[in-house]
C-alpha positions as CSV (number, residue, x, y, z in Angstrom):
1,M,84.8,-16.9,-54.3
2,K,85.0,-15.7,-50.8
3,W,82.4,-13.5,-49.3
4,K,79.8,-14.1,-51.9
5,M,77.1,-11.7,-50.8
6,I,74.7,-12.6,-53.5
7,G,72.1,-10.2,-54.8
8,T,70.5,-12.2,-57.6
9,A,69.1,-12.1,-61.0
10,A,69.2,-14.1,-64.1
11,T,67.6,-15.9,-66.9
12,V,69.8,-19.0,-66.6
13,T,71.3,-21.2,-63.9
14,A,73.9,-23.7,-64.9
15,S,76.8,-25.8,-64.1
16,V,80.0,-24.8,-65.8
17,G,80.9,-26.7,-68.9
18,L,84.3,-27.1,-70.4
19,L,83.8,-25.6,-73.8
20,L,85.8,-23.9,-76.5
21,A,88.3,-26.6,-75.8
22,G,90.0,-29.6,-77.5
23,C,93.3,-30.0,-79.3
24,G,94.0,-27.9,-82.3
25,S,92.7,-24.5,-83.1
26,T,89.5,-22.8,-82.0
27,K,88.1,-19.7,-83.7
28,A,85.8,-17.2,-82.1
29,S,82.4,-17.1,-83.7
30,S,79.5,-15.4,-82.0
31,S,80.2,-11.9,-80.6
32,G,77.4,-11.9,-78.0
33,E,74.5,-13.8,-76.6
34,N,72.0,-11.4,-78.1
35,A,73.7,-11.0,-81.5
36,G,71.3,-9.4,-83.9
37,N,69.0,-6.3,-84.1
38,L,66.9,-6.1,-81.0
39,S,65.8,-2.5,-81.5
40,G,62.2,-3.6,-82.3
41,N,61.9,-5.3,-78.9
42,M,63.8,-2.7,-76.8
43,A,62.4,0.0,-74.6
44,K,63.4,3.6,-75.5
45,T,65.2,4.1,-72.3
46,Q,67.9,1.5,-71.6
47,V,68.5,2.0,-67.9
48,L,68.6,-0.8,-65.3
49,N,68.2,-0.1,-61.6
50,W,70.1,-2.9,-59.8
51,S,70.8,-3.6,-56.1
52,E,73.2,-5.5,-53.9
53,N,72.1,-7.0,-50.6
54,G,74.5,-6.0,-47.8
55,G,77.8,-5.6,-49.6
56,D,79.8,-2.8,-51.1
57,I,82.7,-2.8,-53.6
58,T,86.0,-3.3,-51.9
59,T,88.3,-2.7,-54.9
60,L,88.4,-2.6,-58.7
61,D,91.9,-4.0,-58.8
62,S,91.6,-7.5,-60.4
63,S,94.7,-8.7,-58.6
64,L,93.2,-7.9,-55.2
65,A,89.4,-8.5,-55.5
66,T,88.0,-11.3,-53.3
67,D,84.3,-10.6,-53.0
68,V,81.5,-11.2,-55.5
69,I,80.4,-7.6,-55.8
70,S,83.8,-6.3,-56.7
71,S,84.4,-9.2,-59.0
72,T,81.0,-8.7,-60.8
73,M,81.8,-5.0,-61.3
74,I,85.3,-5.8,-62.6
75,S,84.0,-8.5,-64.9
76,N,81.4,-6.2,-66.5
77,S,83.8,-3.2,-66.9
78,Q,86.9,-5.1,-67.8
79,E,87.6,-8.1,-70.0
80,G,90.1,-11.0,-70.3
81,L,90.7,-13.6,-72.9
82,Y,87.2,-15.1,-72.6
83,R,83.8,-14.2,-71.2
84,L,81.4,-16.7,-69.6
85,G,78.0,-16.8,-71.3
86,N,74.9,-18.9,-70.9
87,N,75.6,-22.3,-69.2
88,S,79.1,-20.9,-68.5
89,K,80.0,-21.4,-72.1
90,V,83.3,-19.8,-72.9
91,T,82.7,-17.0,-75.4
92,P,85.0,-14.5,-77.1
93,G,86.7,-11.8,-75.1
94,I,90.1,-10.3,-76.1
95,A,91.1,-13.7,-77.6
96,T,89.8,-14.3,-81.2
97,G,91.4,-17.8,-81.4
98,T,93.1,-20.4,-79.3
99,T,95.6,-23.2,-80.2
100,E,96.2,-26.0,-77.7
101,S,99.1,-28.4,-77.9
102,K,98.4,-32.1,-77.9
103,N,99.8,-32.6,-74.4
104,K,97.6,-29.7,-73.2
105,L,100.6,-27.8,-71.8
106,I,100.9,-24.9,-74.2
107,Y,98.1,-22.5,-75.2
108,T,98.6,-19.9,-77.8
109,F,96.0,-17.1,-77.9
110,T,95.5,-14.7,-80.8
111,L,94.3,-11.3,-79.6
112,R,92.0,-9.0,-81.3
113,K,93.5,-5.8,-82.7
114,N,90.5,-3.6,-82.1
115,A,90.4,-3.9,-78.3
116,K,91.4,-0.8,-76.4
117,W,91.3,0.7,-72.9
118,S,89.0,3.6,-72.1
119,N,92.1,5.9,-72.2
120,G,92.7,5.0,-75.8
121,D,95.6,2.6,-75.2
122,P,95.5,-0.7,-77.1
123,V,95.0,-3.9,-75.2
124,T,98.0,-6.0,-75.9
125,A,99.6,-9.3,-75.0
126,Q,102.0,-7.4,-72.7
127,D,99.1,-6.2,-70.6
128,F,98.3,-9.8,-69.7
129,V,102.0,-10.6,-69.0
130,Y,102.2,-7.6,-66.7
131,A,99.0,-8.4,-64.9
132,W,99.7,-12.0,-64.3
133,R,103.2,-11.3,-63.0
134,R,101.9,-8.6,-60.7
135,T,99.3,-11.0,-59.3
136,V,101.6,-13.8,-58.5
137,N,104.3,-11.5,-57.1
138,P,104.3,-12.0,-53.3
139,K,104.6,-8.2,-52.9
140,T,101.1,-7.8,-54.3
141,A,99.7,-10.1,-51.7
142,S,96.9,-11.4,-53.9
143,Q,94.7,-13.9,-52.1
144,Y,93.8,-15.4,-55.5
145,A,97.4,-16.0,-56.6
146,Y,96.9,-19.7,-55.7
147,L,94.6,-20.1,-58.8
148,Y,97.7,-19.7,-60.9
149,S,99.0,-23.0,-59.5
150,G,99.7,-25.3,-62.5
151,I,101.0,-22.4,-64.7
152,K,104.8,-22.8,-65.1
153,N,106.7,-21.5,-62.0
154,A,103.6,-19.9,-60.4
155,D,103.9,-21.7,-57.1
156,K,107.7,-21.0,-56.9
157,I,107.1,-17.3,-57.6
158,S,104.3,-17.0,-55.0
159,S,106.5,-18.6,-52.4
160,G,109.4,-16.3,-53.2
161,K,111.6,-19.1,-54.8
162,A,111.6,-17.8,-58.4
163,N,111.6,-14.5,-60.2
164,V,108.3,-13.2,-61.6
165,D,109.9,-13.1,-65.1
166,T,109.9,-16.9,-65.1
167,L,106.1,-17.2,-65.0
168,G,104.8,-19.3,-67.9
169,I,103.4,-16.5,-69.9
170,K,105.0,-14.8,-72.9
171,A,104.0,-12.0,-75.3
172,D,105.0,-12.9,-78.9
173,G,104.5,-9.4,-80.3
174,K,101.4,-7.3,-79.5
175,Y,98.7,-9.7,-80.4
176,K,99.9,-13.2,-79.6
177,L,100.1,-14.7,-76.1
178,T,101.6,-18.0,-75.1
179,V,100.9,-19.7,-71.8
180,T,102.8,-22.8,-70.6
181,L,101.5,-25.1,-67.9
182,E,103.3,-27.5,-65.7
183,K,100.5,-30.0,-65.9
184,P,97.2,-30.2,-67.8
185,L,94.4,-28.2,-66.0
186,E,90.9,-29.5,-66.8
187,Y,89.4,-26.1,-66.0
188,F,92.1,-23.9,-67.5
189,K,89.9,-22.2,-70.1
190,L,87.2,-21.4,-67.4
191,L,89.9,-19.7,-65.4
192,M,90.7,-17.4,-68.4
193,G,87.2,-15.9,-68.0
194,F,87.8,-15.1,-64.3
195,D,88.8,-11.6,-63.4
196,V,92.1,-12.4,-61.6
197,F,93.4,-13.4,-65.0
198,F,92.4,-10.1,-66.7
199,P,94.9,-7.8,-68.3
200,Q,96.1,-4.5,-66.7
201,D,97.4,-1.3,-68.3
202,Q,100.8,-1.0,-66.8
203,K,101.0,2.7,-67.4
204,V,97.8,3.3,-65.4
205,V,98.7,0.9,-62.5
206,Q,102.0,2.7,-62.1
207,E,100.5,6.1,-62.4
208,Y,98.0,5.5,-59.5
209,G,100.3,3.3,-57.5
210,K,98.7,2.2,-54.2
211,D,95.5,4.1,-55.1
212,Y,95.0,2.0,-58.3
213,G,91.5,0.5,-58.2
214,T,90.5,2.4,-55.0
215,S,87.8,4.4,-56.9
216,S,86.2,4.3,-60.3
217,A,88.2,7.4,-61.4
218,K,91.5,5.6,-60.7
219,M,90.9,2.9,-63.1
220,V,90.9,2.2,-66.9
221,Y,88.4,-0.1,-68.6
222,D,88.4,-2.5,-71.5
223,G,85.0,-4.2,-71.0
224,P,81.4,-3.5,-72.0
225,F,80.9,-0.9,-69.3
226,K,82.8,1.8,-67.4
227,M,82.4,2.4,-63.7
228,T,81.5,5.9,-62.5
229,G,80.5,7.3,-59.1
230,W,82.3,4.9,-56.8
231,K,84.6,7.0,-54.6
232,G,85.9,4.1,-52.5
233,T,83.5,4.1,-49.6
234,N,80.1,5.0,-50.9
235,S,77.3,2.4,-51.5
236,T,76.0,3.7,-54.8
237,W,77.7,3.6,-58.2
238,T,76.9,3.4,-61.9
239,L,78.0,1.2,-64.9
240,V,77.8,3.2,-68.1
241,R,78.1,1.8,-71.7
242,N,81.7,1.8,-72.9
243,N,81.8,3.3,-76.3
244,D,85.4,2.3,-76.7
245,Y,84.5,-1.4,-76.2
246,W,85.3,-3.6,-79.3
247,D,81.9,-5.2,-79.3
248,K,79.8,-2.1,-78.3
249,K,77.1,-2.9,-80.8
250,H,76.1,-5.8,-78.7
251,V,75.9,-3.9,-75.5
252,Y,72.4,-2.6,-75.1
253,L,72.1,-1.0,-71.7
254,D,73.2,2.7,-71.5
255,K,73.4,2.7,-67.8
256,I,73.1,0.4,-64.7
257,N,72.5,2.2,-61.5
258,D,73.6,0.0,-58.6
259,Q,73.2,0.4,-54.8
260,D,73.7,-1.6,-51.7
261,V,70.4,-2.2,-49.9
262,K,71.0,-4.0,-46.6
263,S,67.4,-4.5,-45.6
264,T,65.3,-6.8,-47.8
265,T,62.2,-4.9,-46.6
266,T,63.6,-1.7,-48.0
267,G,64.6,-3.4,-51.2
268,F,61.1,-4.9,-51.7
269,N,59.5,-1.5,-51.1
270,L,61.8,0.1,-53.6
271,F,60.9,-2.6,-56.1
272,Q,57.2,-2.2,-55.6
273,S,57.5,1.6,-56.1
274,G,59.4,1.1,-59.4
275,K,62.7,2.4,-58.1
276,L,64.5,-0.9,-58.4
277,D,64.3,-3.6,-61.1
278,M,65.7,-6.3,-58.8
279,A,65.4,-6.8,-55.1
280,T,66.6,-9.7,-53.0
281,L,64.0,-11.4,-50.7
282,S,64.4,-13.2,-47.4
283,G,62.3,-15.5,-45.1
284,Q,58.7,-14.4,-44.8
285,Q,58.8,-12.3,-48.0
286,V,59.5,-15.5,-50.0
287,K,56.5,-17.2,-48.5
288,N,54.3,-14.1,-49.1
289,E,55.3,-13.8,-52.8
290,K,55.3,-17.5,-53.7
291,N,52.5,-16.9,-56.3
292,N,53.9,-13.7,-57.6
293,K,55.2,-14.2,-61.2
294,K,57.8,-11.5,-60.6
295,M,59.6,-13.6,-58.0
296,V,62.3,-15.9,-59.3
297,I,64.4,-18.5,-57.4
298,R,68.0,-19.1,-58.4
299,K,70.3,-22.0,-57.5
300,S,73.7,-21.1,-56.1
301,S,76.9,-22.8,-55.3
302,R,77.4,-20.6,-52.2
303,L,77.8,-22.3,-48.8
304,N,77.4,-20.4,-45.6
305,Y,79.5,-21.9,-42.8
306,L,80.8,-21.4,-39.3
307,E,84.6,-21.0,-39.3
308,F,86.7,-21.5,-36.2
309,N,89.8,-19.5,-35.6
310,E,92.2,-22.1,-34.2
311,K,95.1,-19.7,-34.2
312,K,93.4,-17.1,-32.0
313,V,91.6,-19.6,-29.7
314,K,93.7,-22.6,-29.2
315,E,90.8,-24.6,-27.7
316,L,89.1,-24.5,-31.1
317,S,91.8,-26.8,-32.5
318,N,90.2,-29.6,-30.4
319,T,88.2,-31.6,-32.9
320,K,85.6,-32.7,-30.3
321,L,84.7,-29.1,-29.5
322,R,84.2,-28.3,-33.2
323,Q,82.1,-31.4,-33.7
324,A,80.0,-30.6,-30.7
325,M,79.2,-27.1,-31.9
326,S,78.2,-28.4,-35.3
327,M,76.0,-31.1,-33.8
328,T,73.9,-28.6,-31.9
329,L,72.7,-27.2,-35.3
330,D,69.5,-28.6,-36.8
331,R,70.0,-27.6,-40.5
332,K,66.5,-28.7,-41.5
333,Q,65.0,-26.3,-38.9
334,L,67.6,-23.6,-39.9
335,V,66.7,-23.6,-43.7
336,N,63.0,-24.2,-43.3
337,D,62.0,-22.2,-40.3
338,V,64.7,-19.7,-39.6
339,L,65.8,-18.7,-43.1
340,G,62.7,-19.8,-45.0
341,D,64.0,-18.4,-48.3
342,G,64.5,-21.6,-50.2
343,S,68.0,-22.3,-48.9
344,V,68.8,-26.1,-48.7
345,Q,70.6,-28.3,-46.2
346,P,74.2,-28.7,-47.1
347,K,75.7,-32.2,-47.4
348,G,79.3,-31.2,-46.7
349,F,81.8,-28.5,-47.7
350,V,81.3,-28.9,-51.5
351,T,77.9,-27.8,-52.5
352,T,75.2,-29.9,-54.2
353,D,75.0,-29.9,-58.0
354,L,78.4,-28.4,-58.4
355,A,80.0,-31.3,-60.2
356,K,79.4,-34.9,-61.2
357,D,81.6,-38.0,-60.9
358,P,83.1,-38.5,-64.4
359,T,82.7,-42.3,-64.0
360,T,79.3,-42.7,-62.3
361,G,77.7,-39.4,-63.1
362,K,76.7,-39.0,-59.4
363,D,76.8,-35.6,-57.7
364,F,80.0,-35.1,-55.8
365,A,78.4,-33.7,-52.7
366,T,75.9,-36.6,-52.5
367,E,78.4,-39.2,-53.3
368,N,80.9,-38.1,-50.6
369,A,78.5,-36.9,-47.9
370,T,79.7,-37.5,-44.3
371,A,76.8,-37.8,-42.0
372,S,78.6,-36.5,-38.9
373,S,79.5,-33.2,-40.8
374,T,75.9,-32.0,-40.7
375,E,74.3,-34.3,-38.2
376,Y,71.9,-32.9,-35.6
377,N,72.5,-34.7,-32.3
378,P,72.4,-32.5,-29.2
379,T,72.9,-35.4,-26.8
380,K,76.2,-36.5,-28.6
381,A,77.1,-32.8,-28.9
382,K,77.0,-32.4,-25.1
383,Q,79.1,-35.5,-24.6
384,L,81.7,-34.4,-27.1
385,W,81.7,-30.9,-25.6
386,E,82.4,-32.1,-22.1
387,E,85.1,-34.4,-23.4
388,G,86.7,-31.6,-25.4
389,L,86.6,-29.2,-22.4
390,K,88.3,-31.8,-20.3
391,E,91.0,-32.4,-22.9
392,T,91.8,-28.7,-23.1
393,G,91.7,-28.2,-19.4
394,K,88.7,-25.8,-19.5
395,K,85.4,-25.8,-17.7
396,S,83.8,-23.1,-19.8
397,L,84.4,-21.0,-22.9
398,T,83.5,-17.5,-23.9
399,L,83.6,-16.7,-27.6
400,T,82.7,-14.0,-30.0
401,L,80.6,-14.7,-33.1
402,T,81.2,-12.2,-36.0
403,H,78.8,-11.8,-38.9
404,D,77.5,-9.3,-41.4
405,D,74.6,-6.9,-40.8
406,T,72.4,-8.4,-43.6
407,D,69.0,-9.9,-42.7
408,Q,70.2,-13.4,-43.7
409,M,73.4,-13.3,-41.7
410,K,71.6,-11.8,-38.7
411,A,69.1,-14.7,-38.8
412,L,72.0,-17.3,-39.1
413,S,73.9,-15.8,-36.2
414,E,70.9,-15.6,-33.9
415,Y,70.1,-19.2,-34.5
416,V,73.7,-20.4,-34.1
417,Q,74.2,-18.4,-30.9
418,G,71.0,-19.7,-29.5
419,Q,71.7,-23.3,-30.2
420,L,75.3,-23.3,-29.0
421,E,74.4,-21.6,-25.7
422,K,71.3,-23.8,-25.1
423,D,73.0,-27.2,-25.7
424,L,76.6,-26.7,-24.7
425,P,77.1,-26.1,-20.9
426,G,79.5,-23.4,-20.0
427,L,79.6,-21.8,-23.5
428,K,78.9,-18.1,-23.7
429,I,78.6,-16.4,-27.1
430,T,78.8,-12.6,-27.8
431,S,77.5,-11.6,-31.2
432,I,79.4,-9.0,-33.2
433,T,77.4,-7.4,-36.0
434,L,79.5,-5.6,-38.6
435,P,79.0,-4.0,-42.1
436,Y,80.1,-6.4,-44.8
437,K,83.3,-4.5,-45.7
438,T,84.4,-4.3,-42.0
439,R,83.7,-8.0,-41.4
440,L,85.6,-8.9,-44.5
441,A,88.7,-6.8,-43.4
442,R,88.6,-8.3,-39.9
443,E,88.3,-11.9,-41.1
444,T,91.1,-11.4,-43.6
445,A,93.3,-10.1,-40.8
446,G,92.3,-13.1,-38.6
447,N,90.6,-10.8,-36.1
448,F,87.8,-13.1,-35.1
449,Q,87.1,-16.2,-32.9
450,L,84.0,-17.6,-34.6
451,V,82.7,-16.1,-37.9
452,I,79.8,-16.9,-40.2
453,S,81.6,-17.0,-43.5
454,A,80.6,-17.9,-47.1
455,W,82.3,-19.3,-50.2
456,Q,81.0,-19.7,-53.7
457,A,82.8,-21.8,-56.3
458,D,84.8,-19.9,-58.9
459,F,84.2,-22.7,-61.4
460,S,82.2,-25.9,-61.4
461,D,84.8,-28.3,-60.0
462,P,85.2,-29.6,-56.4
463,I,88.7,-28.3,-56.2
464,S,87.4,-24.7,-56.3
465,D,85.9,-25.4,-52.9
466,L,88.3,-27.9,-51.4
467,G,91.4,-26.0,-52.4
468,I,90.8,-23.1,-50.1
469,M,91.0,-25.3,-47.0
470,T,94.6,-26.5,-47.3
471,S,96.8,-25.4,-44.4
472,N,98.7,-22.8,-46.5
473,N,95.8,-21.3,-48.5
474,S,95.3,-17.6,-48.1
475,Y,91.5,-18.1,-47.6
476,N,91.9,-20.5,-44.7
477,F,91.5,-17.8,-42.1
478,G,90.6,-20.3,-39.3
479,H,94.0,-22.0,-39.8
480,W,92.5,-25.5,-39.7
481,A,95.2,-27.9,-40.7
482,N,95.1,-31.6,-41.5
483,T,98.1,-33.4,-43.1
484,D,96.0,-36.1,-44.8
485,Y,93.8,-33.4,-46.3
486,D,96.7,-31.5,-47.6
487,N,98.2,-34.6,-49.1
488,A,94.9,-35.5,-50.8
489,I,94.6,-32.0,-52.4
490,T,98.3,-32.2,-53.5
491,A,97.7,-35.6,-55.1
492,A,94.5,-34.4,-56.8
493,N,96.4,-31.4,-58.3
494,A,99.4,-33.6,-59.4
495,T,97.7,-36.5,-61.2
496,T,96.8,-36.5,-64.9
497,S,94.2,-39.3,-64.2
498,S,90.7,-38.0,-64.0
499,T,89.7,-41.1,-61.9
500,E,92.5,-40.7,-59.5
501,R,91.9,-36.9,-59.2
502,W,88.3,-37.5,-58.3
503,S,89.2,-40.2,-55.8
504,E,91.7,-37.8,-54.0
505,M,89.1,-35.0,-53.9
506,S,86.5,-37.4,-52.5
507,K,89.0,-38.3,-49.8
508,A,89.6,-34.7,-49.0
509,E,85.8,-34.0,-48.7
510,R,85.4,-36.8,-46.3
511,I,88.3,-35.7,-44.2
512,I,87.1,-32.1,-43.7
513,G,83.6,-33.4,-43.0
514,T,84.8,-35.9,-40.3
515,D,87.3,-33.5,-38.7
516,E,84.7,-30.6,-38.9
517,G,87.3,-28.2,-40.3
518,V,84.3,-25.9,-40.7
519,A,80.6,-26.3,-39.8
520,P,78.4,-26.1,-42.9
521,L,75.2,-24.1,-42.2
522,S,73.2,-23.7,-45.4
523,Q,73.5,-23.8,-49.2
524,N,71.9,-20.7,-50.7
525,V,69.1,-20.6,-53.1
526,I,68.4,-17.0,-54.1
527,A,65.0,-15.5,-54.1
528,Q,64.4,-12.1,-55.8
529,M,61.8,-9.8,-57.3
530,L,62.8,-9.2,-60.9
531,N,61.4,-6.8,-63.5
532,P,60.0,-9.1,-66.3
533,K,61.1,-6.5,-68.8
534,L,64.8,-7.3,-68.1
535,K,66.0,-9.7,-70.8
536,G,69.3,-11.2,-71.9
537,L,70.9,-11.2,-68.5
538,V,73.3,-14.1,-68.1
539,Y,73.5,-15.8,-64.7
540,N,75.7,-18.7,-63.7
541,T,75.9,-20.5,-60.3
542,A,79.7,-20.6,-60.2
543,G,82.3,-18.0,-61.2
544,L,80.8,-14.7,-62.6
545,D,77.2,-14.5,-61.4
546,Y,76.0,-11.8,-63.6
547,N,77.1,-10.9,-67.2
548,F,75.3,-7.7,-68.1
549,K,76.8,-7.4,-71.6
550,S,73.8,-8.6,-73.5
551,A,71.1,-7.5,-71.1
552,Y,68.4,-5.0,-72.2
553,M,65.0,-3.6,-71.1
554,A,62.1,-4.7,-73.3
555,K,59.2,-2.6,-74.2
């Protein structure tokens, strides 16, 4: 997921597993991770004071959300066919049962009859049909519409070559939904737990029109919580228990107060004074609190990287210039001395521990690491830089570097700027510091030259990372293009052979590393102060970070 500004907390970190799968029929069983009577362990007041680090909600419209904070709020206040529980296990949502055809092309979902929206409307199969068609409709301009690829006619619809009514989804009455695929998708059921596949109440969407999802009041909810207090621009909001939720007896928190805290110093002080139950740490704070039992370290599939806007600055389409800039960066020094928060050196564009080779069991990132992608070699960098300038007819370059105003992003940008100007003669960098929401809007519009960006996998498969860098992907804001890369991704998506699919994805990873489509900077490991009384919170490294449904405050 783009722009993963991660404020962390959890009891579990995990790779996604393909569960609730297999041919035949699957029946929903457990209704929650904390099924059972917890009243004896629970505090009298069930209020959680949460925080985000440097990011606000951008929208509550599941068709338009692209950032982690919006997605997390949507996924806890709305619900799709499945939810993702511990170890990214697919758990029951609106679907009570699933039937899968032998050729894995047709899925039939039985929907629960007691699910309803917070306005009293029932959640029906037609709500899914409407939402999916709205998302893939080019008029909606959903940046996540590409995830529908593989569902019958989705690609044709997104490219304007077919009518939305031909999408492979059909409501058979109110409580049966049939989805038809063009090819088997190994990760299909995981996608069904992702918010871009959630249902929408057509009546409400049409009532609010362009204002739908722009504030908590202009929404309707079918999940464990309801959003209140978000007016569209403010940095504080609240999730309150949804008493209309079908499984409300397994929702324990009455309220989650959330706020954006840009400074980790401020967040730490608020935690120490008891005003926050979670605060993200950075750099020196992590070293200071290394023996504090309240500090936890969480793995993440988020990659921070330097993106080059080749459309806005034609010189950046020169491979040698991109390679030179990357080779000035000492990732070991960056993660150990500059960030110092537990972040690790990246091995390529796909993050470490995201997925394993189905044949060898080896980690994808390790198996396909391209040394030149993250190599520190200032001497070679200078040589490539001079050659690249000569090839582009330039003697110098002046570029802007855009980044967020969080502590981590400031540290990253200062280091990158310093290294580039120190090692590359004739390069001048001007830093542009922006609030998260503003940076996001500018990058989406292509209004940048260099930008420190971030991506976190939506599910634990290399294609979740690699897919966004094809030349026509809506998230490829730098407009890097490589025909061999595109062909490898196309082949990976087309084949039904797991071995061949892995081979094509491996090829793509090596291509983007060699060509330096982007310059990987660091792979996040999240440090936070966490109230030990917070129990039952589900955390996963890919997809939905935080599932608050079963969380509670202990005595």
